[in-house]
N, C-alpha and C positions, 0 to 999 in steps of 0.2 A: 388043290389049286386048279383053276379052270384052264381049259385048253387055250382060251384067248390070252390069258396071262402068260402061259408057256410060250406062245407065239411071240409075244412082246419081248420076252427074255431072249429068245433065239434071235430076234431082229435087233437086239441091242438097245431097245428103246427104254427099258427099265432094268434095274438090277434084280437079282434073285431075292435080296433082302426086301426090296420095295414090293416085289410081287407077293412075298409072304405077308407083309403088312396089309396089302390091298385085298388079299384073299379073305381077311376078316371083315373088310368094309364093303360087303355086298349090299345091294339095295335093301333098305329096311333096317340096317344096322345103325347103332348109335355111336357117336364120336364126339370129341372135343377138339377145339383149336385154340392155340394160345392167345389169339387176338379176338376171334369171333365167338368163342365159348362153345356151348352145347349145341349139337345139331344131329340130324338124321340123314343117312344117305338116301337120296331120292332116286337116282338112276345112274347106270353106267352108259357111257357113250364110247365104247372101245374103238369104234371105227374112227372117231376123231381124237381118240386118246385122252378123253376127259371123263370125270365123274361129276355129278351134280349133288350138292348138299343143301338141305334146308336147315340153316341155322336159325336160332330163336330170333336173332336180330337181322338176319340176312337170308331171305328165302331164295331158292333156285340159284345158288352160287356155284359156278363151274370151276373146276381145278384140273390142271394137268396131272396125269397119273403119278409121275415121279414126285412132284411137289406135294400131292395129297398124301402119298406114302410117308414122306418125311415130316409133315406138319400135323397130320391128324392122329389122334390117339383113340384106339378102339375102346368103347364102353360096353361091357357085357350086359345082357338083358336083365340080369338080376341087380345091377347097380341102381342106387337110389334115383339117380337122374333119369335112367331109362324107365324105371318103374313109374315115376311121376309122369313122364311123357306118355307112357302107354296106358296107364290106368290110375289117375290121380285119386279117384274115388276109393279104390282099393287101399291105397296108401293112407288116406284119411281115416278109413275104417280101422286099419292097424294102429294108427296114431291114437285112436280112442280106446281100442281093446287091449293093445299090448305095446305101450309106448317105450318100455325098456328094450324090447326086442328090436323095435324100429331104430332107436338110437344106436344100439349095438351094431346093426347093419350099416348105418351111416358112417360110424367110426371105422368099421372094417373097410368100407369103400374109400375112406380117406387115409388109409395106412395105419389105422389104430388110434388116431387122435384127430379132433376137429374142434375149432372154436364155436362159440354160440352163433357167430356171424356166418360161419361156413354151413352150419346146420340149417340156419334160417334161409340161406341162399338156395338150399336144396328143396325147401318146402314152401317158400313164399314166392309168388302168389298163388301157385297152382293148388296147393293143399290148404294153406291158411292165408288170411290177410295178415298184415303186420301185427295188429292188436291181438288177433286170435292166436298167432304163434307165441307171443309173449306170455299170454295166459296159460297156454298149453305147456310151454317150456318151463315156466316157474313151477308148475305142478309136477312135471316129469322129473325135474332135478331132485326132488325129495325122494322119488322112487328109485332114482339112480344111486343116491346115497345109501338107501336101505339095502340095495342089491349087493353092494360090496365089490363089484367088478369094475367100478368106474371111479377114477380119481377126479374129483371135482375141484377145480382151482379156486383159490380165494380172490384172485384178480380177474376182473371181467374179461380182459383180452386174452388170457391164457387158455390153452385147449383142454377139453375133457379128454382123459386118456383111458383107453380100454385096457384092463389088466387081465392077465391069463388066469390068475387065482383070486379068490374072494378075500377081501380085506376090509374090515369096517373102517369108515373114515376116521373115527376117533382114535383107533389104534395107529393108523398111519400118521396122524397128527402128533401123537405121543412119540412115535419114532422120530419124527422131524424135530421135536423138542430135544430129544436125547442126542440127536446128531448135530444139532446147532452148536456153534461155538461162541456166537455173539449174543449177549443178553437181548438185543432187539429181536433177533430171529426166534429166540426161545419164547419171548413174550407173545410174538405173533402166532406161533403155533399153539400155545396154550390157550390164548384168548378164543381161538376157534374151537379147540378141543373142549373147553368148558361148556359150550353150548350143548354138547352131547355127552356130558360126563356121566349121566345116569346109565347110559348104554355101555360105557367103558368098564366101569368097575362094579362087579357084583359082590365082591368080597371086601371086607374092611381092610385086609392086609394089602390088597392092590392099591387102595386109596392111600394107605399109610406109606407105602413104598414110593408112590408118585409124589406125595407131599414132601417126603424127605429129600427126594431128588430136586424138587423145586427150591426147597430151602437151601440146599447146598449150592445150587446155581446162584441164588441171591447172595450168599456169603462170598462166593468167588468174584462176582462182578460188582459188589457193593462199593469197593474203594474207588473204582474208576467210573462206573455207570450207576450213580446213586438212584436216579429216577427209575431206571429199568429194574434195579434190585428191589425197589419199593413195589413196583408193579408185580414182580414175581412173588413177593410176600403177600400181596393182596390175593393173588391166585392161590397161593398155599392156604391162606385162611378160608377161601371159598371151598377148596377141597376138604379141609378139615371140618367145615360146617356140615358136611354130609353125615357125620356120625359123631356122637358125643364122646366116644373114646379116642377121637383123633385130635383133641385139643392140644395145641403146641405146648411144650414144656415151658416152665416159668423163665428159664434162662435162654430160650430160643430167640433168635433175632426177630425183631418186630418192626412194623412200619414206624411206630413212635420212636423206636431206638435209632433208626436211620435218620429220622428227622432231627432228633436231639443232637446227633453227631454232626449234623450239617446245618446249623442255625443260620449261616450266612449264605446258603445256597437255595433258600426256599423259593425265590423267584425263578431260578433256573430249573428247579425240580418241576414246578408247575408249568413251566414253559415247554417241558418235554412230555409230561403226562397227558394222555387223552382227557378231554373234558368229562367224559363219562365216569372217570375215576376220581375227579376232584373231591367229591363228597366223601369217599372212603379215606382219602389221605387226610382231609380236614378233621375227620372224626378222631384221628390220633393226636391232634394238637393238644388237648388238655392233658393227656398223659405224657406227651413229649416235652411240653413246656408248662409244668404245673404252676409256676410262679408268674408267668407273663404270656400265656397263650393268646390272650385277647390282643395284646400289643403286637405279637407276631402276625396274627391273622389280619388285623386292621392295617398293618403296614403294607400288606399285599394289595390292598384296594387302590393304592396310588398308581399301580401299574397293571392291575389285573384286567383281563378282558371280561366282557359282560357275564359269561357263564360262571366264571370263578367268583365274581362279586355276588351272584345269586346264591352260590353254594356257601359262601362265607356267611351270608345272612341266615341261611338255614341252620348253620352251626350255632350261631348266636341265639337263634330262636329255640333250638333244642336245649341249649344251656341256660335258658331263661335270661338271656342278656340282650334281648332285642333293643331295648332303649339305649344301651351302650353303643350298639352299632349305629342306631339312628343319630345319636349325638355326634358320633365321629363323622358320619356323612354330612350332617348339618354344618359341622365346623369346616369341612373341606369345601363345601359350597360357599359358605360365608367368606372364607379366605381365598376363594377362586383358585384353589389348588387341586380341585377334582379334575381328573383326566377326561378326555373325550370318551374313552371307553366306559368309564364309570358313570358319566352323565348319560351316555347312550343307554346303559342298563336301567338307570332310574327312569328314563323316559319310556323305554319299551315296556317295563313292568310296573308302570306308575300306578296302576289300579290295584296291585296286590303286594308289591314289595314295600315301599315306604311312601304311601300316598300323601302323608302329611307334609312331605318335602316338595311337593309339586306346586310351586308358586313362582312369583317373579324373581326370587333369589336364584332359583334353579335356572331360570331363563338367562339371567345374567351370567351364571356359571357356565352355561352352554356356550354363550358367545365368547367368554374368556378362554374356554378350552379350545375352541376352534381357532381363535387368534394365536394361542400358544402353539398349536400344531402348525399354523402357517409360518410363524417365525422360526420354528424348529425344522421347517422343510419336511414335515411328515406328510406323506402322500395320501394317507387314508382319508376318505371323505364320507365314511359311514355315518357319522353324527350329522353332518350337514345334509346328506341325502335323506336320512330319516326325518330330520326337521321339516323337510318339504314334502316328503311322501305321506306322513301322518297328518292329515288335514285338521285333526282335532287337537293336536298337541299344543299349538299356540294358545288356543282358547282355554285349555286346561291349565296352562302355566300362568296366563295373565287375566283370566276371566274374573277372578276375585280381587285383582290388584286395585289399589286406589289410583286415582288419576295421576298423582305425582309419580308413583312408581311406573305406571304405564308410559308417562311422558319421558321418564328417564330411559325406559326400554327403547322407545322410538329414537331417542338421541343416540343410544348405543348402536342401533341398527344402522342409522345414517352415517355414523363415523367409522363403523367397523370396516377394515380392509378385506374381510373374508369374502363378501358377497359381490357377485357380478350385478350389473344394474337390474336385469330382469328379476333375479332372485331377490334383490333388495326390495323392489317394488311389491313383489308377491308377498314377502314377509310383512311389510308395512300394511298391506291390505288386510292381512289376517289379524294384525293387532287392531286396526281400525274397525274391524268387524265386531270386536268385543268392546271397543272403546270409541264409538263413533264421534263422541264429543271432542276428540283430539284431532279431527281431520284438518283443522286449520293449521295445526303445528306442521303437518307434512306439506300442506299447500304453500304455506309461507316459506318453508325451507326451499321448495322448488322455485319459488318466484323471487324472493329476496332472502339472502342467507342471514337472516337476523339471528337465528339460533346458533349458527356456527361462527358468527362474527364476534361473539362474546369473547372478551379478552381472557386468556388463560395465564394464570400465574404458575410458573414452573421453575425448578432449580436449574442452574446453569449446566449441571452435569446431565440431567435428563434432556435438556434442550440440545446439548451436543450429540447425545445418542440418537435423537430424532433426525438431526441433520445428517449424521453418518448413515442412517437407514435410508434417507432420501437419496443421498449420494450413491449408495450401493444400487438402488433401483435404477437411477439415471445412467450410471457408468458401467454397470455389470449386467443387471438383469434385462433391461430394455434392449441394449445392443445384442445380447445373446438371443433374445426373443426375435429380433429382426433377422438374425442369421437363420434361426429355426424356421421362420416363415418362408424365407427364400429357398431353403433346402426342401421344405415340404412342397412348395410351389413347383419345384422341378420334377416332382413325381407325376405331375399331370392330373387331368380329370378332377378338378377341384370339388365337383359334386360328390364324389365318393372318396375324397382324400381325407382320411381321419386325422393324419398328422397335421394337415393344413388347418382343419377346423380347430383342433386342440391348440395349435400355436396362436390362432386368432383369438380364441377365448382367453388364453393367457395374456395376450396383448391388452385386452379390455381390462383384465384384473390389474395388471401393472399400471396402466394409465389411471385407473381409479385410485389405486394406492398412492400414486405420485401426486394426483390432485388433492387428495385428502391430507397428505403430509404437508404439502405446500400451504394449504389453507390453515392447518393447525399451527405450523411454524409462523405463518404470517400473523396469527392472533396471539402467539405466545409472548409472554413478557418474563424474561429471566430475572432471577433474584438469588442472593446468597443468604437471605433471611437475617440480615444484620439490622441493628437499631430497631428491634421489634418492641412495640408497646405491649407490656404485660399486664396492663390494667384490665384487659379483657381478652378472651380467646380470639386469636387472629392467626393468619397464615405465618408459620415460623415459630409457633409456641408449643411448649410441652405441657400438657394438661394432666393433672392428677385428679381422679374422681374416686369417691368412696360410695359404694352401693348403700342405699338407704336401708336395705334388709340386713346390713351388718357384715357383708362379705369382705374379701380382701380388696385393698385399693388397686386401681388400675391406672396405667399411664398411656397417653396417646400423644404422638407428635403430629401436629396438624401441618402438613407440608403441601408442596405443589401438586398440580393436577396429575403429573406422571410419576410421582415419587412414592406411591403406596407400597409398603412391604408389611403385610399383616403380622408375620411372625415376629417382627421387631416393634410392633405397635405403631408403625408409621402409616398414617392414613392420608389420603388425598382430601383436600378441603372440599372437593366435589362429592365425596362419598357420603353415605347416609350419616355416619358418625360425625364426620367433619362438619356437615351442614347443621347437625343438631347442636354442636358445641360452639360454632362461630358466634362471636358477639356476646357470649355469656361471661359473667364475672365470678370471682371467688364467692362461694356461699350460695350460688344459685343452684337450683335443682333442674335436672335435665332428664328427659326420657330417651334412652338409647335402645337400639334393637337388641333382642335377646334370642336365644335358641327357639323360644316359644313366646311370641308377642314382644312386649317391651319390658324394660326394667328401669327403675328410677335411681339416679345417682346424684351426688352433690359434688360440685367442684371445690376442691380443697387447696389447689395450688396452680399457678400459671407461671412458667419459666421460659426463658428464650431457648430455642433449639441451638445446640452447640456441636452437633456431629456433622459439620459441613463436609469434611473430607470423606466421611463414610458414604456420602451420597454418590460419590463417583463409582461405587461398586454395586449399587442397587440396580435392579431391573425395572425400567420404566414401564 
């Protein structure tokens, strides 16, 4: 300790502890401050009782001696921060020649562990720029794993830990699996361990022992955590695939066995399993459900997300059942029961999945799916966003459509409550790009509502539901939206106020929906389908047709504009089937839409519709 500091102690200006700290902070020494960060002692001004520090962000900053002793932490010359400040070129050279040793030193300087961000803070920008550090660090992590003295985290924000003894990462992960009590943690450890399984087990017995442990874990967790038990069995099978002698016994638990024991939980199982494992689970379907695996798999498509739909198609292709899947998809499209996720998948993979289904019917199914989501208050907008982001999609869907089909698509867009005005116009412009001859239809609609003023024949039940929908918008949604706007406005700065912008956009949507419902209700004419003339097909008749190719008879009830229920054979008179049958008599032949093209049928009976009460339970 210097004589000057001893004099300050004797004069009572600083404490002995402060003097001890200051003795390390001589000019040229490195230090850190909790607020100003890393710095270097520039000079001592003991006459005035101050020292001066050059911080990275604050040069020539003076401090009183006592305060400096209490707030500055000494950094030894071998510390990474001091080394970078003294000779960044030498550190960069070591980063290139011996990166493992450099990281070891950095971790030691940080108490034995440091996150990637902390390591970056020590080296960027003096040694690397941001991009250079990322490239170097990605390569260095592989060397750290091979070294065995470093515990590399699976989560990005967790620290790298320096270990006193060498341990291979795969061995540590296997230990984590053995120590875990929850199937979720067991699967997480094994998933990472599998990536280096070749390094873990050099002997068949080691693999057999691990496979048996995984199998036992699956048995224990299977009754409560079916999905995780299945994942464990997938991992067991992966381990056993490393050697032919490791094949599981015939009575060993299997993925197919767990599936067959849980036939009513398939949706939940796929909801928990990572998408990367969908294919492996689906491979077990034929063995798990030998009598009806197709039905089980196809049922999943009604709620499956896009990746699962893709994997189900792969299963059908592998089983030489592609056409069965295509027929199922075509039927969901025709019945408007395809979900937004399913139609999104068909659109995204339209050039390789089922390209034959990319037509005006799929476009109509897309609109129906978005409207169903809107009415069910489903917040996801992925399908709508993709519809506008992919500028080729509308052309692919409607490019080969006949004018009548394109005209119907335009009407659906105009009447759909899904779109805001700008999006509606954008979509109409894309349709007109491939069908320019229909421009007058859009122009006339904007100038004089001739298209929308056409009278609609509807059942009293569906008319009442539309009225209730309008009342809900007027009395619940719009008042709530007004409150939301007022609340958002109170946050201030409307230019950067996301809540305000969102509420205003919702206001436009609600006003649009309200106007469209008012227009539809104004044009609607209610009926109970009584006193119907059955001499020819008209609204309110039940029509039986016989396919001319000798197939089974079919029955269609031709009902109001909002009464379609495909699974009951109830069709709107505005639908393609309804339009084809209207005005026809018994004995006449009619062309109806089929899965592929058209099919010819003969009308054999026309009866009055009698299920009036049942209409009150249908979805308009």
